C-alpha positions in Angstrom: 0.0 0.0 0.0 0.8 3.7 -0.2 0.8 5.5 3.2 0.2 9.2 3.4 0.8 10.8 6.8 -0.6 14.3 7.4 1.8 16.2 9.6 1.4 19.8 8.5 -0.7 21.1 11.4 0.7 24.1 13.3 -0.5 22.8 16.7 -1.3 26.3 18.1 -3.0 24.8 21.2 0.3 23.2 22.2 1.6 26.7 22.9 5.1 25.7 21.8 7.7 26.6 19.2 8.3 22.9 18.6 6.1 21.5 15.8 3.3 19.4 17.2 4.3 16.1 15.7 7.8 16.4 17.3 6.4 16.5 20.8 7.3 13.2 22.6 5.2 10.3 23.6 7.1 7.5 25.4 10.3 9.4 24.8 9.9 9.5 21.0 8.2 12.1 18.6 4.6 11.5 17.9 5.3 11.2 14.2 8.0 8.5 14.8 5.3 6.2 16.3 3.1 6.7 13.1 6.1 6.0 10.8 6.8 2.8 12.7 3.2 1.7 12.2 3.5 2.4 8.5 6.6 0.3 8.3 5.0 -2.5 10.2 2.2 -2.5 7.6 4.9 -3.0 4.9 4.1 0.2 3.1 5.5 0.4 -0.5 5.7 4.2 -0.3 5.4 6.5 2.7 4.7 10.2 2.0 4.7 12.7 4.9 3.0 16.0 4.3 4.6 18.8 6.3 3.8 22.5 6.4 5.5 25.9 6.2 8.2 26.1 8.8 8.2 22.4 9.3 11.6 21.7 7.9 12.7 20.8 11.4 10.3 17.9 11.2 12.0 16.6 8.1 15.4 17.1 9.6 14.5 15.2 12.8 12.9 12.1 11.1 14.3 12.0 7.6 14.8 8.4 6.3 15.5 6.7 3.0 12.0 5.2 2.9 10.2 8.5 3.5 9.1 11.0 0.8 8.5 14.5 2.1 5.8 16.6 0.5 5.4 20.3 1.5 1.9 21.7 1.8 1.8 25.5 1.4 -0.6 27.1 1.9 -2.5 24.7 4.2 -6.0 24.5 2.8 -7.4 21.3 4.5 -6.9 17.6 4.6 -8.1 17.0 1.0 -5.6 19.6 -0.2 -2.9 18.0 1.8 -3.4 14.5 0.2 -3.7 16.2 -3.2 0.0 17.3 -2.9 1.1 13.6 -2.7 -0.6 12.2 -5.8 2.3 12.3 -8.1 4.3 10.1 -5.7 1.7 7.4 -5.2 1.5 4.0 -7.0 -1.8 3.5 -8.8 -1.6 -0.3 -8.5 -2.0 -0.4 -4.7 -4.5 1.3 -2.3 -3.6 4.4 -0.3 -4.0 4.6 3.5 -4.2 8.1 5.1 -2.8 8.4 8.6 -2.2 11.4 11.0 1.1 12.4 12.5 -0.6 13.5 15.7 -2.5 10.3 16.3 0.4 8.1 17.5 -1.3 5.1 19.1 -3.1 3.7 16.0 -2.4 0.0 15.7 -1.3 -1.9 12.6 -4.0 -4.6 13.2 -6.7 -2.0 13.1 -5.4 -0.5 9.9 -4.9 -3.9 8.2 -8.6 -4.6 9.0 -9.6 -1.2 7.5 -7.7 -2.0 4.3 -9.3 -5.5 4.1 -12.8 -4.1 4.7 -12.2 -1.5 1.9 -11.2 -4.2 -0.7 -11.3 -2.4 -4.0 -13.6 0.3 -2.7 -13.4 3.0 -0.1 -12.8 2.2 3.6 -13.5 4.6 6.5 -12.5 4.0 10.1 -15.3 5.0 12.5 -16.0 4.8 16.2 -19.1 5.1 18.4 -18.8 7.8 21.1 -21.1 8.8 23.9 -19.9 12.4 23.5 -19.1 12.9 19.8 -18.6 16.6 20.0 -15.9 18.0 17.7 -15.9 15.1 15.3 -17.4 14.6 11.8 -20.5 12.3 11.9 -21.2 9.2 9.8 -24.6 9.6 8.1 -26.2 6.3 7.0 -29.4 5.4 5.2 -32.1 3.2 6.5 -30.3 0.1 5.4 -27.1 1.1 7.2 -25.2 2.2 4.1 -22.9 5.2 4.4 -24.3 8.3 2.7 -21.8 10.9 3.6 -19.6 12.4 6.4 -20.6 15.8 7.7 -18.3 17.9 9.8 -19.8 19.2 13.0 -19.7 22.8 12.0 -21.7 22.0 8.9 -24.1 19.5 10.6 -27.7 19.9 11.4 -29.1 19.3 14.9 -30.2 15.7 13.9 -26.8 15.0 12.4 -25.0 16.2 15.5 -27.0 13.7 17.6 -25.3 10.8 15.7 -22.9 8.9 17.9 -20.8 7.3 15.1 -17.9 9.6 14.2 -15.3 9.7 11.5 -11.8 9.1 12.9 -10.1 10.5 9.7 -8.4 7.3 8.7 -9.3 6.1 5.2 -8.2 3.5 2.7 -9.0 4.3 -0.9 -8.1 3.1 -4.4 -5.3 5.4 -5.5 -6.5 5.8 -9.1 -9.9 7.0 -7.6 -8.1 9.5 -5.3 -6.5 11.0 -8.3 -10.0 11.6 -9.8 -11.7 12.8 -6.6 -9.2 15.1 -5.0 -8.9 17.7 -7.8 -12.7 17.8 -7.9 -13.2 18.8 -4.2 -14.7 22.1 -3.3 -14.4 24.3 -0.3 -18.0 25.5 0.2 -18.1 24.9 3.9 -17.8 26.7 7.3 -14.0 26.3 7.3 -13.4 27.2 3.7 -11.2 24.1 3.4 -11.0 21.1 1.1 -12.2 18.2 3.2 -10.8 14.8 2.6 -14.1 13.4 3.9 -15.9 14.8 0.9 -14.5 11.9 -1.2 -17.2 9.7 0.4 -19.9 11.6 -1.5 -17.9 11.3 -4.7 -17.4 7.6 -4.2 -21.1 7.0 -3.6 -21.8 9.1 -6.7 -19.7 6.7 -8.8 -21.5 3.7 -7.2 -18.4 2.6 -5.4 -19.0 0.7 -2.1 -18.1 2.5 1.1 -17.1 0.1 3.9 -16.4 0.9 7.6 -14.2 -0.7 10.2 -13.7 0.0 13.9 -10.5 0.2 16.0 -9.6 -2.5 18.5 -9.4 0.1 21.3 -11.0 3.6 21.5 -7.7 5.2 22.5 -6.1 4.2 19.2 -7.8 7.1 17.4 -7.1 9.8 20.0 -5.2 12.7 18.7 -3.0 15.3 20.4 -4.0 18.9 20.2 -2.8 20.2 23.6 -0.3 19.4 26.4 -3.3 18.0 28.4 -4.1 15.5 25.7 -0.5 14.6 25.3 -0.3 13.8 29.0 -3.4 11.7 28.8 -2.0 9.7 25.9 1.3 9.3 27.7 -0.5 7.5 30.6 -2.4 5.3 28.1 0.9 4.5 26.4 2.7 3.7 29.6 -0.2 1.5 30.9 -0.1 -0.4 27.7 3.6 -0.9 28.0 3.2 -2.2 31.6 0.5 -4.7 30.6 2.7 -6.0 27.8 5.7 -6.4 30.1 3.6 -8.3 32.7 2.2 -10.5 30.0 5.8 -11.4 29.1 6.5 -12.4 32.7 8.0 -9.2 34.2 7.1 -8.4 37.8 6.2 -4.8 38.2 5.7 -3.7 41.8 3.2 -1.0 40.6 2.3 -1.0 36.9 1.1 2.6 37.2 4.6 3.8 38.2 6.9 2.9 35.3 8.0 4.9 32.3 9.4 3.3 29.2 10.7 6.0 26.8 12.0 3.8 24.1 12.4 0.0 24.0 12.7 -2.3 27.0 13.6 -5.9 26.4 13.4 -8.2 29.4 14.4 -11.8 30.0 12.6 -14.2 32.4 11.9 -13.4 36.0 12.8 -9.7 35.8 11.6 -7.6 38.7 11.2 -3.8 38.5 10.3 -1.6 41.5 8.4 1.7 41.4 9.3 4.9 39.5 11.9 3.5 37.2 12.6 5.2 33.9 13.9 3.3 30.8 15.1 5.4 27.9 16.5 4.4 24.5 17.1 0.7 24.2 17.5 -1.2 27.5 18.1 -4.9 27.7 17.6 -6.7 31.1 18.8 -10.3 31.3 17.1 -13.2 33.2 16.6 -12.6 36.8 17.6 -8.9 36.8 16.2 -6.8 39.7 15.9 -3.1 39.4 15.3 -1.1 42.6 13.1 1.9 43.0 13.8 5.3 41.3 16.4 4.0 38.9 17.1 5.5 35.4 18.5 3.3 32.7 19.3 4.7 29.2 20.8 2.6 26.4 22.1 -0.1 28.7 22.5 -3.9 28.6 22.3 -5.6 32.0 23.5 -9.2 32.4 21.5 -12.0 34.0 21.2 -12.0 37.8 22.5 -8.5 38.2 20.9 -6.4 41.0 20.5 -2.7 40.7 19.7 -1.0 44.0 17.5 2.1 44.3 18.4 5.5 42.9 21.1 4.3 40.5 21.7 5.9 37.1 23.0 3.9 34.2 23.6 5.6 30.8 25.1 4.0 27.7 26.8 1.4 29.8 26.8 -2.4 30.0 27.0 -4.7 33.1 27.8 -8.4 33.0 26.2 -11.3 34.9 25.7 -11.3 38.6 26.8 -7.7 39.3 25.7 -5.6 42.3 25.1 -1.9 41.5 24.1 0.8 43.9 22.3 2.2 45.7 23.1 5.7 44.4 25.6 4.4 41.9 26.2 6.1 38.5 27.5 4.3 35.4 28.3 6.8 32.7 28.8 6.3 29.0 31.5 3.9 27.9 31.4 1.8 31.1 31.6 -2.0 30.8 31.4 -4.2 33.8 32.5 -7.8 33.8 30.8 -10.6 35.8 30.2 -10.3 39.6 31.4 -6.7 39.8 30.3 -4.6 42.8 29.7 -0.9 42.3 28.4 0.4 45.5 26.8 3.5 47.0 28.0 6.9 45.6 30.4 5.3 43.2 30.7 6.8 39.7 32.3 5.0 36.8 32.9 6.7 33.4 34.4 5.3 30.2 36.1 2.5 32.0 36.2 -1.3 31.9 36.0 -3.2 35.2 36.9 -6.9 34.9 35.3 -9.9 36.8 35.0 -9.9 40.6 36.4 -6.4 41.1 34.8 -4.1 43.7 34.4 -0.4 44.4 31.9 -0.5 47.2 31.6 3.1 48.2 32.5 6.7 47.6 34.8 6.4 44.6 35.3 7.8 41.1 36.7 5.6 38.4 37.1 7.5 35.1 39.0 6.6 31.9 40.4 3.5 33.5 41.1 -0.1 32.8 40.5 -2.2 35.9 41.6 -5.8 36.0 40.1 -8.8 37.9 39.8 -9.2 41.7 40.6 -5.5 42.3 39.5 -3.8 45.5 39.0 0.0 45.2 38.9 1.5 48.7 36.5 4.3 49.8 37.4 7.8 48.7 39.6 6.6 45.8 39.6 8.7 42.6 41.3 8.5 39.3 42.6 12.0 38.4 42.1 11.6 34.7 41.9 15.3 33.7 44.9 17.6 33.7 42.9 20.7 32.8 43.3 20.2 29.1 43.4 16.5 28.3 42.1 13.2 29.6 44.5 10.4 30.5 44.0 6.8 31.3 44.7 4.8 34.4 45.5 1.1 34.2 44.9 -1.1 37.3 46.0 -4.7 36.8 44.6 -7.9 38.3 44.6 -8.5 42.1 45.4 -5.0 43.1 44.3 -3.6 46.5 43.8 0.1 46.7 43.6 1.7 50.2 41.1 4.3 51.1 41.5 8.0 50.1 43.9 7.2 47.2 44.4 9.4 44.2 45.7 7.9 41.0 47.1 10.7 38.9 46.9 9.6 35.2 48.6 8.4 33.2 49.7 5.8 35.6 49.7 2.0 35.9 49.3 -0.1 39.1 51.1 -3.4 38.6 49.5 -6.8 39.1 49.1 -7.7 42.8 50.2 -4.3 44.0 48.9 -2.8 47.2 48.5 1.0 47.7 48.4 2.3 51.2 45.6 4.5 52.4 46.0 8.1 51.5 48.5 7.5 48.7 48.8 10.0 45.8 50.3 8.0 43.0 52.0 10.0 40.3 54.3 7.2 39.0 53.7 3.6 38.2 53.4 1.2 41.2 55.4 -2.0 40.8 53.6 -5.4 41.0 53.3 -7.4 44.2 54.7 -4.6 46.4 53.3 -2.1 48.9 53.5 1.5 47.7 52.8 4.4 50.1 53.2 8.1 49.5 52.6 10.0 52.8 54.4 12.8 54.7 55.9 11.7 58.0 53.4 12.0 60.9 54.3 14.6 63.5 52.8 16.5 66.4 53.4 20.2 66.6 54.0 21.3 70.2 52.4 24.5 71.5 50.0 24.7 68.5 46.6 26.2 69.3 43.4 26.0 67.3 42.4 29.5 66.0 39.5 31.1 67.9 36.6 33.0 66.5 37.1 36.8 66.9 34.6 38.5 69.1 
């Protein structure tokens, strides 16, 4: 099929300089969700109609499989689809979607195309309060006669509960006949796409209808309030899918997936966790409350204690991370690594069974196996202009409050005494200490506060 996505609306009610279709739902632009659905349908051609000043939309979501068509001026939905006709393949039907209706499902759209067959298909929905929507007018036998917009509807027509969602599937060759023939004699002075129903009936073409699987699929975004409502629907849907896959959520209403979350078996996630980008959690992973994970891969059996932040970092099997730990981009932990409370690791590799249990900074470092990093230890990786690397080989013991001034290497099996400031390589299998001699100053008095 051809897919046309209308994304030219200004979104004035959003009260934002950002184009409406670039506002985020689940951490991704609204239009990105619709593009994903079009690809899931196997669209032969995807045309996105964007408006004046919408070049930022094209820049944000440009892709090889997307044809961008500019609508200027913006004279209605029929006029918008008209701009795409030269790009559409006559041999397949055309499906019209909306860039600000992000939750529409591929199964619903497939059913719409199937219902349309070689005729015209319209996606409708029954609402208790249909205000604001175009109404589906049928004859006594239930056949669709026309779609009337609310502003143009009579009182009897406004009482109709079946509304037009805007989604249509139509023969492309017929669209190329109908759209140039549309008029704008209506309250808005616009060319309505819905007027093709009248033209199809005039030609004797059957008009079929289909309904969405869920009412929220056809909800659009016109304000920040509606965006927030759809965000909750989206997150609740994510939570249900995760639980159906076997994930334990301590509270399904308190999780935010802003991207893709891939979980193994027996994963448990506590409350108020945020997952951004692509996050992979292996079998048996436990994520404590209030954690943020972005573009991370976590090995099986690893436990992440509360209030930990992991960004563009990987952890091996059986690790213990947190609480209040931070793994920054470029961090790779081996198996059974312990990164404890208030420990920050950046652009470093930490091999199997090594530990930094509290109050440490490991940056731009290569840490070997079975290393113990004492409390208060830091790698001094920045000289004010350039970053330098620290190498800590296997079986090293680093005492508390140690500074490793990079570039420096700590040899295999070395021990660094507490309070050491290491500026030269430490030899393997030896104790290295850099301290001034302890002394007591006779007669010294602590300064007193002046009155």
